[in-house]
KEPALUM-162475 format. One line per 4 residues: number of its first residue (from 1); their letters; for each residue x negated, y, z negated of C-alpha. Coordinates in nm, 2 decimals. Example, Ala and Ser with C-alpha at 12.3 -4.5 7.8 and 13.67 -1.06 7.14 Angstrom:
2
1 = AS = -1.23 -0.45 -0.78 | -1.37 -0.11 -0.71
END
This chain:
396
1 = MISA = 0.33 -2.72 -0.88 | 0.27 -2.73 -1.25 | -0.08 -2.80 -1.37 | -0.17 -3.14 -1.54
5 = LMPT = -0.22 -2.94 -1.86 | 0.10 -2.76 -1.98 | 0.06 -2.39 -1.91 | 0.07 -2.28 -2.28
9 = YNRA = -0.27 -2.11 -2.27 | -0.41 -1.83 -2.07 | -0.75 -2.00 -2.02 | -1.06 -1.81 -1.90
13 = NLAF = -1.21 -1.94 -1.58 | -1.50 -2.10 -1.78 | -1.59 -2.46 -1.87 | -1.88 -2.53 -2.10
17 = DHGN = -2.10 -2.83 -2.05 | -2.31 -2.82 -2.36 | -2.41 -2.59 -2.65 | -2.70 -2.53 -2.89
21 = GVWL = -2.67 -2.33 -3.21 | -2.48 -2.01 -3.13 | -2.51 -2.06 -2.75 | -2.28 -2.23 -2.50
25 = FTED = -2.39 -2.33 -2.14 | -2.19 -2.39 -1.83 | -2.27 -2.66 -1.58 | -2.46 -2.41 -1.37
29 = DRRF = -2.66 -2.31 -1.68 | -2.51 -1.97 -1.75 | -2.57 -1.90 -2.12 | -2.30 -1.74 -2.34
33 = LDFG = -2.34 -1.61 -2.69 | -2.06 -1.75 -2.90 | -1.90 -1.49 -3.12 | -1.58 -1.69 -3.13
37 = AGIA = -1.69 -2.03 -3.27 | -1.39 -2.21 -3.12 | -1.16 -1.97 -3.32 | -1.37 -1.98 -3.64
41 = TSSL = -1.40 -2.36 -3.62 | -1.75 -2.45 -3.51 | -1.89 -2.35 -3.85 | -2.24 -2.51 -3.78
45 = GHNN = -2.25 -2.40 -3.42 | -2.31 -2.64 -3.14 | -2.52 -2.95 -3.13 | -2.61 -2.93 -3.50
49 = PHLC = -2.85 -3.22 -3.56 | -2.72 -3.32 -3.90 | -2.35 -3.30 -3.80 | -2.41 -3.49 -3.47
53 = KAIA = -2.61 -3.76 -3.65 | -2.34 -3.81 -3.91 | -2.07 -3.83 -3.64 | -2.27 -4.07 -3.42
57 = NQAK = -2.37 -4.30 -3.71 | -2.01 -4.32 -3.83 | -1.88 -4.38 -3.48 | -2.11 -4.68 -3.45
61 = KVIH = -1.96 -4.83 -3.76 | -1.58 -4.75 -3.76 | -1.39 -4.45 -3.64 | -1.04 -4.52 -3.77
65 = VSNL = -0.87 -4.76 -4.00 | -0.56 -4.57 -4.12 | -0.46 -4.48 -4.48 | -0.34 -4.84 -4.54
69 = YQIP = -0.69 -4.90 -4.67 | -0.95 -4.74 -4.88 | -1.16 -4.48 -4.70 | -1.48 -4.41 -4.90
73 = QAKK = -1.58 -4.12 -4.68 | -1.25 -3.94 -4.76 | -1.28 -4.01 -5.14 | -1.63 -3.86 -5.13
77 = LAER = -1.52 -3.55 -4.94 | -1.22 -3.50 -5.17 | -1.43 -3.53 -5.48 | -1.68 -3.27 -5.35
81 = LIAI = -1.40 -3.03 -5.26 | -1.25 -3.07 -5.61 | -1.59 -3.01 -5.77 | -1.62 -2.67 -5.62
85 = SFAD = -1.26 -2.55 -5.64 | -0.95 -2.51 -5.87 | -0.80 -2.83 -5.74 | -0.74 -3.18 -5.89
89 = SVFF = -0.64 -3.36 -5.58 | -0.67 -3.34 -5.19 | -0.46 -3.46 -4.90 | -0.63 -3.48 -4.56
93 = CNSG = -0.45 -3.42 -4.23 | -0.54 -3.31 -3.88 | -0.48 -2.94 -3.85 | -0.40 -2.61 -4.02
97 = AEAN = -0.03 -2.62 -3.93 | 0.00 -2.97 -4.08 | -0.19 -2.85 -4.39 | 0.06 -2.57 -4.44
101 = EGLI = 0.35 -2.81 -4.38 | 0.22 -3.03 -4.66 | 0.17 -2.72 -4.88 | 0.53 -2.61 -4.83
105 = KSIR = 0.66 -2.97 -4.89 | 0.44 -3.00 -5.21 | 0.57 -2.68 -5.36 | 0.93 -2.78 -5.30
109 = RAQY = 0.88 -3.13 -5.43 | 0.72 -3.00 -5.75 | 1.01 -2.77 -5.82 | 1.25 -3.05 -5.75
113 = KNNH = 1.07 -3.29 -5.99 | 1.07 -3.01 -6.25 | 1.45 -3.01 -6.25 | 1.48 -2.71 -6.02
117 = PERT = 1.62 -2.86 -5.69 | 1.76 -2.52 -5.61 | 1.41 -2.37 -5.58 | 1.34 -2.43 -5.22
121 = DIIC = 1.25 -2.08 -5.08 | 0.90 -1.99 -4.99 | 0.82 -1.62 -4.98 | 0.58 -1.53 -4.70
125 = FNHA = 0.45 -1.20 -4.57 | 0.48 -0.98 -4.27 | 0.22 -1.03 -3.99 | 0.13 -1.38 -4.12
129 = FHGR = 0.02 -1.67 -3.91 | 0.06 -2.02 -4.06 | 0.09 -2.24 -3.75 | 0.31 -2.35 -3.46
133 = TLAT = 0.52 -2.63 -3.60 | 0.89 -2.55 -3.67 | 0.84 -2.47 -4.04 | 0.51 -2.29 -4.01
137 = LTAT = 0.65 -2.10 -3.71 | 0.92 -1.97 -3.93 | 0.66 -1.90 -4.20 | 0.47 -1.70 -3.94
141 = GNPK = 0.78 -1.50 -3.85 | 0.65 -1.35 -3.53 | 0.95 -1.30 -3.30 | 0.73 -1.36 -2.99
145 = YLEG = 0.64 -1.71 -3.11 | 0.99 -1.79 -3.23 | 1.17 -1.70 -2.91 | 1.35 -1.99 -2.75
149 = FGPQ = 1.29 -2.25 -3.02 | 1.63 -2.24 -3.18 | 1.73 -2.16 -3.53 | 1.46 -2.09 -3.78
153 = VPGI = 1.39 -2.33 -4.07 | 1.59 -2.22 -4.37 | 1.44 -2.13 -4.70 | 1.16 -1.90 -4.58
157 = KHVP = 1.17 -1.52 -4.62 | 0.92 -1.24 -4.55 | 0.82 -0.92 -4.74 | 0.55 -0.66 -4.68
161 = IGDV = 0.20 -0.71 -4.81 | 0.11 -0.47 -5.09 | 0.46 -0.39 -5.21 | 0.47 -0.56 -5.55
165 = EQVK = 0.82 -0.42 -5.64 | 0.97 -0.55 -5.31 | 0.81 -0.89 -5.39 | 0.97 -0.89 -5.73
169 = RAVD = 1.31 -0.80 -5.58 | 1.27 -1.09 -5.33 | 1.23 -1.34 -5.61 | 1.56 -1.51 -5.71
173 = KHTA = 1.69 -1.84 -5.84 | 1.61 -2.01 -5.51 | 1.24 -1.91 -5.50 | 0.99 -2.19 -5.52
177 = GFLI = 0.66 -2.00 -5.45 | 0.45 -1.79 -5.22 | 0.24 -1.86 -4.92 | -0.02 -1.59 -4.82
181 = EPIQ = -0.35 -1.57 -4.63 | -0.62 -1.39 -4.84 | -0.73 -1.25 -4.50 | -0.48 -1.24 -4.22
185 = GESG = -0.67 -1.35 -3.92 | -0.44 -1.37 -3.62 | -0.27 -1.04 -3.69 | -0.59 -0.84 -3.69
189 = ITVV = -0.83 -0.93 -3.98 | -0.63 -0.77 -4.26 | -0.79 -0.82 -4.60 | -0.53 -0.86 -4.88
193 = SQDF = -0.63 -0.66 -5.19 | -0.74 -0.84 -5.50 | -0.48 -0.64 -5.70 | -0.20 -0.77 -5.48
197 = LKAL = -0.31 -1.13 -5.51 | -0.35 -1.08 -5.89 | 0.01 -0.94 -5.90 | 0.14 -1.25 -5.71
201 = RQIC = -0.04 -1.47 -5.96 | 0.13 -1.29 -6.25 | 0.47 -1.31 -6.09 | 0.42 -1.69 -6.04
205 = DEND = 0.31 -1.73 -6.40 | 0.60 -1.54 -6.54 | 0.86 -1.72 -6.33 | 0.72 -2.08 -6.31
209 = LYLG = 0.65 -2.04 -5.93 | 0.36 -2.17 -5.73 | 0.10 -1.96 -5.55 | 0.00 -2.11 -5.22
213 = LDEV = -0.30 -1.97 -5.02 | -0.36 -2.03 -4.65 | -0.73 -2.04 -4.61 | -0.72 -2.22 -4.27
217 = QCGV = -0.92 -1.95 -4.11 | -1.08 -1.77 -4.40 | -1.20 -2.07 -4.60 | -1.50 -2.31 -4.57
221 = GRTG = -1.76 -2.04 -4.62 | -1.63 -1.80 -4.36 | -1.62 -1.50 -4.60 | -1.95 -1.58 -4.78
225 = KFFA = -1.79 -1.79 -5.05 | -1.66 -2.14 -4.99 | -1.31 -2.03 -5.06 | -1.19 -1.67 -5.00
229 = YQWT = -0.99 -1.67 -5.33 | -1.33 -1.69 -5.51 | -1.38 -1.32 -5.44 | -1.09 -1.26 -5.68
233 = NIEP = -1.04 -1.35 -6.05 | -0.73 -1.56 -5.98 | -0.68 -1.92 -5.87 | -0.40 -2.06 -5.65
237 = DILS = -0.19 -2.37 -5.74 | -0.23 -2.51 -5.39 | -0.44 -2.41 -5.08 | -0.47 -2.51 -4.72
241 = LAKG = -0.79 -2.56 -4.52 | -0.87 -2.66 -4.16 | -1.08 -2.50 -3.87 | -1.44 -2.51 -4.00
245 = IAGG = -1.39 -2.80 -4.25 | -1.54 -3.06 -4.01 | -1.74 -2.84 -3.77 | -1.50 -2.89 -3.48
249 = VPMG = -1.38 -3.24 -3.54 | -1.00 -3.20 -3.59 | -0.92 -3.19 -3.96 | -0.71 -3.02 -4.21
253 = AFLA = -0.65 -3.05 -4.58 | -0.44 -2.91 -4.87 | -0.58 -2.90 -5.22 | -0.36 -2.88 -5.53
257 = KEKI = -0.36 -2.87 -5.90 | -0.24 -3.18 -6.08 | 0.09 -3.02 -6.17 | 0.18 -3.02 -5.80
261 = AKHM = -0.02 -3.31 -5.67 | 0.12 -3.56 -5.92 | 0.46 -3.53 -5.76 | 0.33 -3.63 -5.41
265 = TFGT = 0.37 -4.00 -5.48 | 0.38 -4.31 -5.26 | 0.60 -4.24 -4.95 | 0.65 -3.87 -5.00
269 = HGST = 0.39 -3.77 -4.73 | 0.16 -3.93 -4.48 | -0.07 -3.90 -4.18 | -0.20 -4.17 -3.94
273 = FGGN = -0.52 -4.00 -3.85 | -0.57 -3.77 -4.15 | -0.89 -3.83 -4.35 | -1.02 -4.11 -4.12
277 = PLAC = -1.38 -4.22 -4.15 | -1.51 -4.02 -3.85 | -1.35 -3.69 -3.95 | -1.46 -3.72 -4.31
281 = AAGN = -1.81 -3.81 -4.21 | -1.81 -3.48 -4.02 | -1.66 -3.30 -4.32 | -1.92 -3.43 -4.55
285 = AVLD = -2.20 -3.33 -4.31 | -2.06 -2.98 -4.30 | -2.05 -2.96 -4.68 | -2.41 -3.09 -4.70
289 = ILLE = -2.52 -2.77 -4.52 | -2.28 -2.52 -4.66 | -2.35 -2.62 -5.01 | -2.73 -2.60 -4.97
293 = SGFL = -2.89 -2.34 -5.20 | -2.87 -2.00 -5.04 | -2.65 -2.08 -4.74 | -2.34 -1.89 -4.85
297 = EHVQ = -2.56 -1.60 -4.96 | -2.69 -1.61 -4.60 | -2.34 -1.58 -4.47 | -2.28 -1.28 -4.70
301 = ETGQ = -2.60 -1.10 -4.60 | -2.56 -1.17 -4.23 | -2.19 -1.08 -4.24 | -2.27 -0.74 -4.40
305 = FLAD = -2.55 -0.68 -4.14 | -2.32 -0.76 -3.85 | -2.04 -0.54 -4.00 | -2.29 -0.25 -4.03
309 = QLKQ = -2.40 -0.30 -3.67 | -2.04 -0.29 -3.55 | -1.98 0.03 -3.75 | -2.27 0.19 -3.56
313 = LILI = -2.09 0.11 -3.24 | -1.80 0.32 -3.35 | -2.03 0.61 -3.40 | -2.17 0.57 -3.06
317 = YPEI = -1.85 0.49 -2.87 | -1.55 0.63 -3.07 | -1.36 0.64 -2.74 | -1.38 0.26 -2.74
321 = FSEV = -1.39 0.15 -3.10 | -1.21 0.28 -3.41 | -1.24 0.05 -3.71 | -1.43 -0.26 -3.85
325 = RGKG = -1.23 -0.50 -4.06 | -1.30 -0.82 -4.25 | -1.54 -0.99 -4.48 | -1.85 -1.21 -4.44
329 = LLLG = -1.84 -1.36 -4.08 | -1.47 -1.31 -4.04 | -1.48 -0.97 -3.88 | -1.28 -0.77 -3.63
333 = IKGT = -1.33 -0.44 -3.45 | -1.03 -0.24 -3.35 | -1.01 -0.08 -3.01 | -0.93 0.27 -2.93
337 = ISAN = -0.86 0.13 -2.59 | -0.70 -0.21 -2.51 | -0.86 -0.49 -2.70 | -0.81 -0.71 -2.39
341 = EIQN = -1.03 -0.47 -2.19 | -1.30 -0.49 -2.46 | -1.29 -0.87 -2.46 | -1.31 -0.89 -2.08
345 = AALH = -1.60 -0.64 -2.07 | -1.78 -0.84 -2.34 | -1.72 -1.16 -2.13 | -1.90 -0.99 -1.84
349 = QNLL = -2.20 -0.96 -2.07 | -2.17 -1.33 -2.15 | -2.04 -1.26 -2.50 | -1.75 -1.47 -2.62
353 = TILA = -1.50 -1.30 -2.86 | -1.14 -1.36 -2.95 | -0.83 -1.14 -2.95 | -0.62 -1.07 -3.26
357 = GNNV = -0.32 -0.87 -3.33 | -0.31 -0.49 -3.39 | -0.55 -0.44 -3.09 | -0.84 -0.61 -3.27
361 = VRVV = -1.12 -0.81 -3.12 | -1.23 -1.09 -3.36 | -1.60 -1.14 -3.42 | -1.64 -1.48 -3.58
365 = PPLI = -1.97 -1.64 -3.49 | -2.09 -1.98 -3.63 | -2.20 -1.94 -3.99 | -2.56 -2.03 -3.90
369 = ITKE = -2.61 -1.72 -3.69 | -2.93 -1.52 -3.76 | -2.97 -1.14 -3.78 | -3.16 -1.15 -3.45
373 = ECVE = -2.87 -1.32 -3.28 | -2.63 -1.07 -3.43 | -2.85 -0.79 -3.28 | -2.83 -0.97 -2.94
377 = GINR = -2.45 -0.98 -2.96 | -2.43 -0.62 -3.06 | -2.65 -0.52 -2.77 | -2.42 -0.71 -2.53
381 = LKTA = -2.11 -0.54 -2.69 | -2.29 -0.21 -2.66 | -2.35 -0.26 -2.29 | -1.99 -0.36 -2.25
385 = AKQL = -1.88 -0.04 -2.43 | -2.11 0.17 -2.22 | -1.95 0.04 -1.90 | -1.60 0.09 -2.05
389 = SKNL = -1.68 0.45 -2.15 | -1.81 0.52 -1.80 | -1.49 0.38 -1.65 | -1.29 0.61 -1.88
393 = KTTQ = -1.47 0.92 -1.77 | -1.43 0.82 -1.41 | -1.05 0.79 -1.45 | -1.01 1.12 -1.65
END
């Protein structure tokens, strides 16, 4: 008999009752160190006092009214995001996939309004992940995810990351713009080079195309700057956010320059839940903390410390680990053995991690993590590696 919840997830046999900081607790009070943060979403960890208070206070007043009315909390959050970014306007939705859908629509709409209705194609990149809706599934391009869901959405093509000449050849009279993750998360924490992003920006400028960045996973302070593009000397025309933006409350957004946003007029797009008072109260609470003096510097420093500690593991256990990837607190460690085995061994040490492609284990703890907690996590991963190494020698 099928379960009440559709069997679309391979769920671990774990249920968490409560959390505190970087720790999660089961009903029988087993304590797990959270190096997954709900897939890079619980940016402030668990039971953060400021976030919980903001959500509770807003819930006592009004949770939802719809976008038929003014929402002061959304206006405040949008203004704050604009103040720290390239953007002139923001649209709030519920998820990263929705944010990327809106991004794609906005690029196409702007080209249409600029008298280029033929420009509908979005160039994406191999090994991407942009979501699970039909359009973002096509933009992702992973055959495993596409299987059984019928024809792909037209107007989306893929090219390799890093090959500028192939990108130029892919641009034609139907091209509207690009969509790329500055750091590819799902496919194995692949950092896109600044030179390649700069080349895409130049191609867009020379051909009146739009550069869209997917910062659903790598945005909101995850790399040590609020936006990952801020590590480069370029700006996008439009950008998607989600995951950590509201600390775990479902929320997404896309931010755009006026030249795109001005064409998203009444009736062109919408969302029932997007930007509701509760979600935006949470989003503002997250910004309160992330924008405090020194917080993003803390992410940079702690991220470098954690990356260095992971590299030490490679020196000790080269038969288990081979490479550390990422930036800030968006890290991954590649396995010499199966990443699934590494994740399971870590779980036996009450350490939560997340699998990614290319045999990588993601290490994405809450942004509030301390160096001491990083050391605790490394020690647990070291114990897991020691047991795996012992098992290897036994089977040889």
